[in-house]
C-alpha positions, 0 to 999 in steps of 0.5 A, a space after each residue: 542478512 538477506 540482500 533483498 527483502 519485501 514488506 507487503 500487505 497480506 489483506 485489503 491494505 492499511 495493515 500498518 506496513 509504513 510503521 514496519 518499514 519505518 522500524 526496519 529501515 535502520 537495517 537497510 541501505 535502499 528502500 524502493 516503491 515498486 507499484 501504486 501511487 497516491 491512492 495508498 497511504 503509509 502512516 508513520 509516527 516518529 521524532 518528526 511527528 505523524 506523517 502519511 506518505 502516499 508516494 515517497 518511500 517510508 525510508 525518507 526519515 532515515 539518514 543514509 537510506 536511499 529511497 527510490 520510486 521505481 518504474 512501476 509507480 504511478 508517478 503523480 508529480 503534483 502530489 509528489 512535489 507537495 509531499 516533498 515540500 510538506 516534509 521539508 517544512 517539518 525538517 525532513 531532508 529530501 534531496 537527490 542524494 536520498 530520493 531518486 525517481 526512475 526515468 522509466 516511471 510514467 507520469 500520472 497526468 491531470 486528465 487521469 484524475 479527472 477521468 477517474 472522477 467522471 467515470 465514478 460519477 457516471 457509474 452512480 450507485 454502481 461505482 467502484 468507490 475509487 480514491 479518485 486519484 487517477 490510478 485506474 485511468 493511469 494504468 489503463 493508459 500505460 498498458 495502451 502505451 499512452 503515457 509520458 515517461 519521466 525521462 522525457 522531461 529532459 528532451 523538451 521537443 520530444 515532450 512537447 510533441 508527445 504531450 500534444 498528441 496525448 492531450 488531443 486524444 484525451 480531449 476526445 474522451 473528455 468532451 465526447 464521452 463525458 461532455 466535459 471541458 477539454 484540457 488546454 495546451 497552456 494548462 498542461 504546459 503550466 502544470 509541467 512547469 510547476 510540478 514536473 520541472 522541480 522533480 528533474 534533479 531526482 530523475 535518473 537511471 535507477 536500474 543502474 544504481 540498483 544493479 550496482 547496489 546489488 553487486 556491492 551487497 547493499 541491503 535492499 527493501 521493497 515497500 509494497 502498498 495495499 494488500 494481497 486481496 487488492 492485487 489486480 490478478 489475484 485479488 477480489 477482482 474487480 474490487 482491486 487496484 490497477 497494479 500488481 501488489 505482490 512481492 513477486 512483482 517487486 523486482 520488475 516494478 523496481 527496475 531490477 528484474 535480475 534480482 530475487 526477493 529472498 525474504 518476504 515480511 507480510 503485515 497483518 492487522 490483529 483485526 480486519 479493516 477494509 477501505 473501499 467497496 467489494 466483498 468483506 465477509 467478516 464485516 461487522 456493523 452498528 455499535 460494535 463496529 463503531 467501537 472498534 473503529 474508534 479504538 483503532 482510529 479507523 478513519 480516513 477520508 471515509 470511515 473504514 469497514 472493520 471486523 474480526 481477523 479473517 483467517 481464511 483471507 489471511 491464509 490466502 494472502 500469506 500464500 500468494 505473497 509467499 510470506 516468510 514471516 509476519 508482522 502483526 499490528 495493532 494488537 493493543 486495540 483489542 485490549 478492552 474485549 472480554 471475548 475476541 472473535 476470529 473468522 476461522 472459516 466461511 460458510 458457502 452454500 451451506 458448506 464450511 470452507 477453509 480456502 478462499 473462494 472465487 471472487 464472484 461468490 465471496 458476497 454469498 459467503 458467511 463468516 464462521 466465528 470462534 472466540 478466545 478469552 481477552 486479556 483486559 489490560 493495557 499492553 502498550 508498554 510491553 516490549 517482551 513476548 513473555 511479558 504479554 498476558 497469556 491470553 494475548 500470547 494464545 491469541 497470537 499463537 492461534 493466528 500463527 497456527 492457522 496461517 502457517 507462518 511465524 509471527 516475528 513482530 507484534 506492534 502494541 502502539 503507533 510509535 516506532 519502537 512500540 514493538 515486540 520482537 519474537 524469535 
């Protein structure tokens, strides 16, 4: 087995990465989150129940797996403390032996969430439709070198001075730009006491730990969030996240830039879904959309946008993620369709195109749709490729041939082992 593997999203996010990570972690020793924060959720169904993890790596349900939050993560102590407590209440063991936080991870502060919400309110109908989790303001501050590192929690005098300097700067923006209330020293001190202090036992030099793991041939899994089309540099800018979600960034954001990602498992949903604003060429509406949304449980804190699988976008995602294999999720959701549509090309300015256009003109594209015959039967109990209906096999092969990457896993239900392994 390859030492370093990444599991990443190929499309707009919400492809089902968490359940694939949860399935495959039995083969790994270490699982690392390398970017993003509480803005993305990985849903997992296992013997403990159903969970949506926002910050903790999806390997926390496996005994003997070490889970690491890398330096590239937007570390929200308040959210993470609450997430740890919620899992512990369900009987999941979370200790410094199986969860570690990089001392170089930056803290997402209360003012980051406030600024996110205030800016969205200012933009009104031009808002970016963010999750209001503070991710954009956090990464902006990080690149301005105006964040607190987790390791500073061990040096109270340094931390106190740094917090006061940053709070003074942030209050100029909160009060002067948004005409909102200032953050007080007492509020921030209490926040640090309640949410940061409990995390100190988890904080360590994880780069050294990962270097030792690599030297000792431990199997390391990088867990990405969101999808290729939300990458800051190569996604549908400006409707992207504020970090790099690509597998190529995993060694940097994990704290082991000396590592090489040898295997990249790209996750693709059997149809398209999109959370948030931005161009979504294959989007469908009305009763057809609501039916697919209902069958696929495409709801969060807002209904998800849905459509047929977009092969143009998926090909692009496979390329920039440099995927070596694909996990196709939620194939069972399509089981009641007579004909299954696929977006095979775009039409732009009257001409059909196969390649992903420049982001600024995506909203001028129209989908070119082809259909294949549906299988019209329940496949949720199928565990063998050859037991799938021929029509379902043909659908999978059509996707595979179009994107130029082998599909090795097919999920037919939300449970851990509702999976078909191919090849």
